[in-house]
C-alpha positions as a Python dict, from the first residue, in 0.01 Angstrom:
ca = {
    (1, 'M'): (0, 0, 0),
    (2, 'A'): (322, 150, 140),
    (3, 'A'): (453, 470, -16),
    (4, 'K'): (747, 425, -249),
    (5, 'R'): (1079, 507, -88),
    (6, 'D'): (1280, 811, -196),
    (7, 'Y'): (1539, 706, -455),
    (8, 'Y'): (1823, 897, -288),
    (9, 'E'): (1735, 732, 43),
    (10, 'S'): (1726, 390, -128),
    (11, 'L'): (2087, 434, -241),
    (12, 'G'): (2196, 611, 76),
    (13, 'V'): (2326, 924, -102),
    (14, 'G'): (2247, 1291, -80),
    (15, 'R'): (2061, 1490, -345),
    (16, 'Q'): (2385, 1658, -454),
    (17, 'A'): (2557, 1325, -519),
    (18, 'G'): (2747, 1301, -846),
    (19, 'P'): (2735, 1015, -1097),
    (20, 'D'): (3041, 841, -949),
    (21, 'E'): (2899, 847, -596),
    (22, 'I'): (2564, 711, -719),
    (23, 'R'): (2736, 434, -915),
    (24, 'S'): (2956, 341, -619),
    (25, 'A'): (2656, 326, -384),
    (26, 'Y'): (2468, 104, -625),
    (27, 'R'): (2763, -134, -666),
    (28, 'K'): (2789, -179, -293),
    (29, 'L'): (2417, -241, -240),
    (30, 'A'): (2382, -463, -549),
    (31, 'K'): (2657, -690, -420),
    (32, 'Q'): (2491, -704, -81),
    (33, 'Y'): (2136, -779, -194),
    (34, 'H'): (2175, -968, -522),
    (35, 'P'): (1941, -1275, -506),
    (36, 'D'): (2220, -1511, -615),
    (37, 'V'): (2421, -1405, -311),
    (38, 'N'): (2173, -1301, -43),
    (39, 'K'): (1903, -1560, 31),
    (40, 'E'): (1745, -1362, 316),
    (41, 'T'): (1377, -1272, 299),
    (42, 'G'): (1333, -934, 134),
    (43, 'A'): (1677, -930, -30),
    (44, 'E'): (1535, -959, -381),
    (45, 'D'): (1285, -677, -318),
    (46, 'R'): (1566, -461, -182),
    (47, 'F'): (1777, -539, -488),
    (48, 'K'): (1489, -435, -716),
    (49, 'E'): (1447, -115, -516),
    (50, 'V'): (1810, -5, -547),
    (51, 'S'): (1818, -108, -915),
    (52, 'E'): (1510, 103, -984),
    (53, 'A'): (1663, 397, -799),
    (54, 'Y'): (1987, 364, -994),
    (55, 'A'): (1800, 342, -1328),
    (56, 'V'): (1646, 684, -1259),
    (57, 'L'): (1931, 866, -1085),
    (58, 'S'): (2195, 752, -1336),
    (59, 'D'): (1997, 903, -1622),
    (60, 'E'): (2034, 1282, -1642),
    (61, 'Q'): (1686, 1351, -1786),
    (62, 'K'): (1503, 1106, -1560),
    (63, 'R'): (1688, 1241, -1257),
    (64, 'A'): (1590, 1598, -1344),
    (65, 'A'): (1225, 1493, -1377),
    (66, 'Y'): (1241, 1308, -1045),
    (67, 'D'): (1405, 1603, -866),
    (68, 'R'): (1127, 1831, -987),
    (69, 'Y'): (818, 1614, -964),
    (70, 'G'): (915, 1318, -747),
    (71, 'H'): (795, 970, -838),
    (72, 'A'): (515, 1121, -1050),
    (73, 'G'): (777, 1264, -1285),
    (74, 'V'): (909, 921, -1380),
    (75, 'S'): (583, 728, -1388),
    (76, 'G'): (299, 713, -1640),
    (77, 'A'): (331, 774, -2016),
    (78, 'G'): (690, 767, -2134),
    (79, 'A'): (829, 668, -1793),
    (80, 'P'): (1034, 355, -1730),
    (81, 'D'): (834, 40, -1662),
    (82, 'F'): (970, -138, -1357),
    (83, 'S'): (710, -416, -1353),
    (84, 'G'): (905, -738, -1391),
    (85, 'F'): (1212, -521, -1348),
    (86, 'G'): (1506, -622, -1567),
    (87, 'M'): (1767, -645, -1294),
    (88, 'E'): (2017, -816, -1521),
    (89, 'D'): (2031, -524, -1766),
    (90, 'I'): (2154, -278, -1504),
    (91, 'F'): (2367, -538, -1326),
    (92, 'E'): (2542, -611, -1655),
    (93, 'S'): (2624, -244, -1712),
    (94, 'I'): (2788, -223, -1369),
    (95, 'F'): (2954, -563, -1326),
    (96, 'G'): (3039, -653, -1684),
    (97, 'G'): (2786, -922, -1772),
    (98, 'F'): (2769, -1163, -1475),
    (99, 'G'): (2435, -1333, -1459),
    (100, 'T'): (2327, -1199, -1799),
    (101, 'R'): (2120, -1376, -2062),
    (102, 'T'): (2173, -1333, -2434),
    (103, 'T'): (1859, -1321, -2650),
    (104, 'T'): (1850, -1630, -2867),
    (105, 'R'): (1810, -1623, -3242),
    (106, 'R'): (1514, -1857, -3233),
    (107, 'S'): (1259, -1586, -3160),
    (108, 'P'): (1060, -1455, -3461),
    (109, 'R'): (1206, -1144, -3618),
    (110, 'R'): (1054, -907, -3872),
    (111, 'G'): (1215, -893, -4215),
    (112, 'T'): (1411, -593, -4341),
    (113, 'D'): (1235, -312, -4527),
    (114, 'V'): (1336, -255, -4890),
    (115, 'R'): (1350, 72, -5089),
    (116, 'Y'): (1287, 92, -5463),
    (117, 'D'): (1352, 417, -5654),
    (118, 'L'): (1106, 490, -5937),
    (119, 'S'): (1100, 784, -6180),
    (120, 'I'): (771, 896, -6336),
    (121, 'T'): (675, 1176, -6575),
    (122, 'F'): (512, 1503, -6475),
    (123, 'E'): (188, 1394, -6643),
    (124, 'E'): (186, 1060, -6459),
    (125, 'A'): (228, 1238, -6127),
    (126, 'I'): (-70, 1462, -6203),
    (127, 'S'): (-311, 1201, -6336),
    (128, 'G'): (-194, 893, -6145),
    (129, 'V'): (-67, 574, -6305),
    (130, 'E'): (-17, 203, -6243),
    (131, 'K'): (343, 88, -6283),
    (132, 'E'): (497, -256, -6292),
    (133, 'I'): (834, -291, -6118),
    (134, 'Q'): (1084, -572, -6075),
    (135, 'V'): (1221, -628, -5725),
    (136, 'T'): (1499, -870, -5633),
    (137, 'R'): (1474, -1001, -5278),
    (138, 'H'): (1527, -1312, -5068),
    (139, 'E'): (1258, -1578, -5065),
    (140, 'A'): (1226, -1924, -4913),
    (141, 'C'): (1416, -2178, -5120),
    (142, 'G'): (1176, -2374, -5339),
    (143, 'T'): (1394, -2683, -5341),
    (144, 'C'): (1409, -2743, -4965),
    (145, 'K'): (1094, -2543, -4879),
    (146, 'G'): (1300, -2323, -4651),
    (147, 'S'): (1444, -2600, -4431),
    (148, 'G'): (1798, -2566, -4564),
    (149, 'A'): (1833, -2946, -4588),
    (150, 'E'): (1867, -3146, -4907),
    (151, 'P'): (1531, -3298, -5009),
    (152, 'G'): (1497, -3640, -4850),
    (153, 'T'): (1693, -3533, -4542),
    (154, 'T'): (1596, -3331, -4238),
    (155, 'P'): (1782, -3105, -3994),
    (156, 'V'): (1900, -3280, -3679),
    (157, 'R'): (1898, -3164, -3319),
    (158, 'C'): (2211, -2969, -3226),
    (159, 'H'): (2442, -3185, -3012),
    (160, 'T'): (2591, -2882, -2837),
    (161, 'C'): (2273, -2727, -2694),
    (162, 'N'): (2048, -3035, -2726),
    (163, 'G'): (1800, -2832, -2932),
    (164, 'S'): (1755, -2541, -2691),
    (165, 'G'): (1956, -2293, -2896),
    (166, 'E'): (2133, -2182, -2578),
    (167, 'V'): (2437, -2282, -2382),
    (168, 'R'): (2479, -2221, -2009),
    (169, 'Q'): (2804, -2164, -1827),
    (170, 'V'): (2842, -2154, -1450),
    (171, 'R'): (3111, -1913, -1339),
    (172, 'Q'): (3252, -1856, -994),
    (173, 'T'): (3273, -1487, -907),
    (174, 'F'): (3321, -1282, -596),
    (175, 'L'): (2942, -1288, -566),
    (176, 'G'): (2927, -1666, -582),
    (177, 'S'): (2809, -1894, -863),
    (178, 'M'): (2672, -1701, -1162),
    (179, 'V'): (2502, -1856, -1466),
    (180, 'N'): (2571, -1705, -1808),
    (181, 'V'): (2325, -1797, -2088),
    (182, 'S'): (2431, -1731, -2447),
    (183, 'T'): (2341, -1830, -2803),
    (184, 'C'): (2471, -2171, -2904),
    (185, 'P'): (2782, -2121, -3123),
    (186, 'T'): (2721, -2445, -3317),
    (187, 'C'): (2365, -2387, -3440),
    (188, 'Q'): (2355, -2007, -3396),
    (189, 'G'): (2047, -2035, -3179),
    (190, 'K'): (1841, -2246, -3420),
    (191, 'G'): (1850, -2559, -3205),
    (192, 'E'): (1932, -2781, -3503),
    (193, 'T'): (2206, -2836, -3758),
    (194, 'I'): (2200, -2945, -4122),
    (195, 'A'): (2402, -3254, -4205),
    (196, 'T'): (2331, -3242, -4581),
    (197, 'P'): (2275, -2883, -4701),
    (198, 'C'): (2035, -2815, -4987),
    (199, 'H'): (2218, -2801, -5321),
    (200, 'T'): (2022, -2490, -5425),
    (201, 'C'): (2051, -2260, -5123),
    (202, 'H'): (2353, -2437, -4962),
    (203, 'G'): (2175, -2454, -4630),
    (204, 'R'): (2090, -2084, -4614),
    (205, 'T'): (1712, -2160, -4646),
    (206, 'Q'): (1667, -1861, -4880),
    (207, 'V'): (1752, -1766, -5239),
    (208, 'R'): (1743, -1434, -5422),
    (209, 'Q'): (1463, -1406, -5676),
    (210, 'T'): (1318, -1130, -5893),
    (211, 'R'): (946, -1061, -5868),
    (212, 'R'): (714, -839, -6071),
    (213, 'L'): (491, -614, -5863),
    (214, 'S'): (219, -366, -5958),
    (215, 'V'): (234, -21, -5795),
    (216, 'N'): (-75, 201, -5795),
    (217, 'I'): (43, 564, -5795),
    (218, 'P'): (-239, 805, -5698),
    (219, 'P'): (-285, 1151, -5860),
    (220, 'G'): (-96, 1437, -5698),
    (221, 'V'): (226, 1266, -5591),
    (222, 'D'): (552, 1459, -5599),
    (223, 'S'): (923, 1387, -5571),
    (224, 'G'): (992, 1237, -5230),
    (225, 'T'): (654, 1066, -5199),
    (226, 'Q'): (688, 707, -5077),
    (227, 'I'): (433, 435, -5145),
    (228, 'R'): (434, 140, -4906),
    (229, 'L'): (370, -214, -5025),
    (230, 'S'): (309, -407, -4706),
    (231, 'S'): (490, -739, -4656),
    (232, 'E'): (676, -710, -4988),
    (233, 'G'): (1017, -660, -4828),
    (234, 'E'): (1267, -919, -4707),
    (235, 'P'): (1118, -1232, -4546),
    (236, 'G'): (1096, -1262, -4168),
    (237, 'I'): (1321, -1487, -3960),
    (238, 'N'): (1190, -1787, -3767),
    (239, 'G'): (833, -1725, -3874),
    (240, 'G'): (843, -1348, -3826),
    (241, 'P'): (649, -1117, -4063),
    (242, 'N'): (799, -988, -4387),
    (243, 'G'): (933, -636, -4407),
    (244, 'N'): (772, -371, -4627),
    (245, 'L'): (869, -238, -4969),
    (246, 'Y'): (884, 140, -5003),
    (247, 'V'): (866, 282, -5355),
    (248, 'A'): (1036, 626, -5351),
    (249, 'L'): (917, 850, -5635),
    (250, 'T'): (1107, 1105, -5842),
    (251, 'V'): (897, 1323, -6076),
    (252, 'L'): (1082, 1425, -6391),
    (253, 'P'): (1068, 1797, -6483),
    (254, 'H'): (822, 1914, -6750),
    (255, 'K'): (918, 2113, -7057),
    (256, 'H'): (673, 2396, -6987),
    (257, 'F'): (502, 2351, -6649),
    (258, 'R'): (658, 2429, -6312),
    (259, 'R'): (505, 2300, -5991),
    (260, 'Q'): (471, 2498, -5668),
    (261, 'G'): (310, 2264, -5415),
    (262, 'D'): (-37, 2194, -5556),
    (263, 'D'): (-17, 2487, -5799),
    (264, 'I'): (120, 2498, -6153),
    (265, 'V'): (300, 2792, -6316),
    (266, 'L'): (313, 2837, -6695),
    (267, 'E'): (503, 3110, -6877),
    (268, 'V'): (353, 3227, -7209),
    (269, 'A'): (498, 3481, -7454),
    (270, 'I'): (279, 3716, -7665),
    (271, 'N'): (390, 3972, -7923),
    (272, 'L'): (381, 4350, -7897),
    (273, 'A'): (63, 4385, -8096),
    (274, 'Q'): (-125, 4129, -7889),
    (275, 'A'): (-16, 4300, -7567),
    (276, 'A'): (-113, 4644, -7690),
    (277, 'L'): (-440, 4561, -7868),
    (278, 'G'): (-558, 4263, -7664),
    (279, 'T'): (-639, 3915, -7791),
    (280, 'D'): (-763, 3569, -7699),
    (281, 'I'): (-501, 3296, -7660),
    (282, 'T'): (-517, 2923, -7594),
    (283, 'V'): (-271, 2777, -7344),
    (284, 'P'): (-206, 2415, -7241),
    (285, 'S'): (-297, 2290, -6894),
    (286, 'V'): (-289, 1953, -6721),
    (287, 'N'): (-661, 1922, -6799),
    (288, 'G'): (-639, 2020, -7166),
    (289, 'A'): (-644, 2350, -7355),
    (290, 'E'): (-763, 2664, -7174),
    (291, 'K'): (-864, 2999, -7329),
    (292, 'I'): (-742, 3323, -7176),
    (293, 'K'): (-860, 3673, -7272),
    (294, 'I'): (-567, 3915, -7292),
    (295, 'P'): (-694, 4271, -7231),
    (296, 'A'): (-560, 4560, -7436),
    (297, 'G'): (-255, 4717, -7276),
    (298, 'T'): (-142, 4399, -7096),
    (299, 'Q'): (203, 4449, -6945),
    (300, 'A'): (488, 4199, -6936),
    (301, 'G'): (469, 4009, -6606),
    (302, 'T'): (90, 4006, -6585),
    (303, 'I'): (-32, 3688, -6416),
    (304, 'F'): (-365, 3521, -6495),
    (305, 'H'): (-514, 3300, -6226),
    (306, 'L'): (-703, 2985, -6330),
    (307, 'R'): (-869, 2834, -6023),
    (308, 'G'): (-889, 2457, -5987),
    (309, 'K'): (-663, 2390, -6284),
    (310, 'G'): (-362, 2273, -6085),
    (311, 'V'): (-251, 1949, -5921),
    (312, 'P'): (-499, 1712, -5751),
    (313, 'R'): (-445, 1732, -5376),
    (314, 'L'): (-295, 1406, -5253),
    (315, 'Q'): (-526, 1222, -5011),
    (316, 'R'): (-756, 1527, -5006),
    (317, 'S'): (-1035, 1659, -5223),
    (318, 'G'): (-995, 1945, -5470),
    (319, 'R'): (-709, 2070, -5683),
    (320, 'G'): (-458, 2350, -5674),
    (321, 'D'): (-461, 2647, -5912),
    (322, 'M'): (-278, 2743, -6230),
    (323, 'Y'): (-93, 3071, -6282),
    (324, 'V'): (-17, 3188, -6634),
    (325, 'L'): (269, 3440, -6647),
    (326, 'V'): (259, 3654, -6960),
    (327, 'T'): (579, 3791, -7112),
    (328, 'V'): (605, 4014, -7418),
    (329, 'A'): (837, 3880, -7685),
    (330, 'T'): (1064, 4138, -7848),
    (331, 'P'): (1118, 4060, -8218),
    (332, 'T'): (1480, 4010, -8322),
    (333, 'Q'): (1440, 3999, -8700),
    (334, 'L'): (1223, 4262, -8868),
    (335, 'S'): (1146, 4334, -9228),
    (336, 'N'): (1193, 4686, -9362),
    (337, 'D'): (819, 4749, -9350),
    (338, 'Q'): (800, 4631, -8991),
    (339, 'K'): (1092, 4852, -8891),
    (340, 'K'): (923, 5150, -9057),
    (341, 'L'): (598, 5086, -8874),
    (342, 'L'): (771, 5046, -8540),
    (343, 'K'): (967, 5367, -8588),
    (344, 'E'): (647, 5554, -8659),
    (345, 'L'): (488, 5398, -8350),
    (346, 'A'): (790, 5482, -8135),
    (347, 'K'): (781, 5843, -8253),
    (348, 'S'): (415, 5875, -8164),
    (349, 'L'): (478, 5726, -7818),
    (350, 'E'): (780, 5939, -7733),
    (351, 'G'): (797, 6046, -7371),
    (352, 'D'): (979, 5991, -7049),
    (353, 'A'): (1013, 5634, -6920),
    (354, 'V'): (783, 5556, -6627),
    (355, 'P'): (950, 5359, -6344),
    (356, 'Q'): (765, 5053, -6218),
    (357, 'E'): (670, 5052, -5852),
    (358, 'R'): (746, 4684, -5798),
    (359, 'G'): (959, 4428, -5976),
    (360, 'L'): (831, 4133, -6172),
    (361, 'I'): (979, 3880, -5928),
    (362, 'D'): (801, 4047, -5635),
    (363, 'R'): (468, 4026, -5813),
    (364, 'I'): (514, 3660, -5899),
    (365, 'R'): (610, 3581, -5541),
    (366, 'D'): (301, 3756, -5407),
    (367, 'V'): (70, 3558, -5633),
    (368, 'L'): (226, 3222, -5549),
    (369, 'I'): (204, 3278, -5175),
    (370, 'G'): (-149, 3413, -5188),
    (371, 'G'): (-83, 3786, -5198),
    (372, 'S'): (-293, 4035, -5392),
}
């Protein structure tokens, strides 16, 4: 097999050639070797060669890869595929569409994807839930079964394109006779027209209908999670597959819990006596009530770590953790006896204030990111 020719040599330009020089060289050679003009043996292969060279050298990134690695830099994974080379695509970009072919609308096309926004509670996100939603989308008309024609009638072959969905025009250019193929303007590429449109869909073949769908929401989802319901989007065209339905979740905030990834933070207030003397308290969690032992002398900002009491990990095993942040509530309304007792306590505890080494926010941040 002969070695592939250097792209610069194929176009007859130097390696320092600019975009305009490369384009001009390609125009000249494309006119000379285009198969519709040049019937000599080898003309079509030469036209493919210069078209391939232009496709690489006219693209800044591909040209840089070729300059550095040669043909190996623009072949293999991610490189342009020149098998069955699409000459008309490049020729159209240079000469304005002579000899081009417009894709018809008769080919199957996938339906459009649909998004549905759904809000769920904090508890539903943690435990998982099944929700029923209503989605309005297009579906095949039940009256005409998707044909667009009134029952008892049928679509007829388009008289303009004779059922092909395409029209061809022969144009005389400086290169000779060129054939332009485009979508039929009468039938829009369908190859048939409807003489008596369906009274329900008015010939559109589809109607908008509302459907009820069940959505299974797994434990551990969060705001921004999307659940895909395959083939529940808009219907395909010309027998193509339906699009998908994406349910985008928003988790409503909780009154007490705050979520940090797979972890949960809960702030709990205790009184002065409980902090000083120690006590046992019961706090809520997503799994039910949990008991925590508060040691004597507990300071405001102390954090208790409950392992495995957080959010179920989505699509993984295990759960996150729960962090209980303790604050000390300062009473705002005291009886005379309580004031007397506190004054006596304050007198017995008189002394200089002791500065804290680190702030409360720093300590919370360390715990939540795994610090000690």
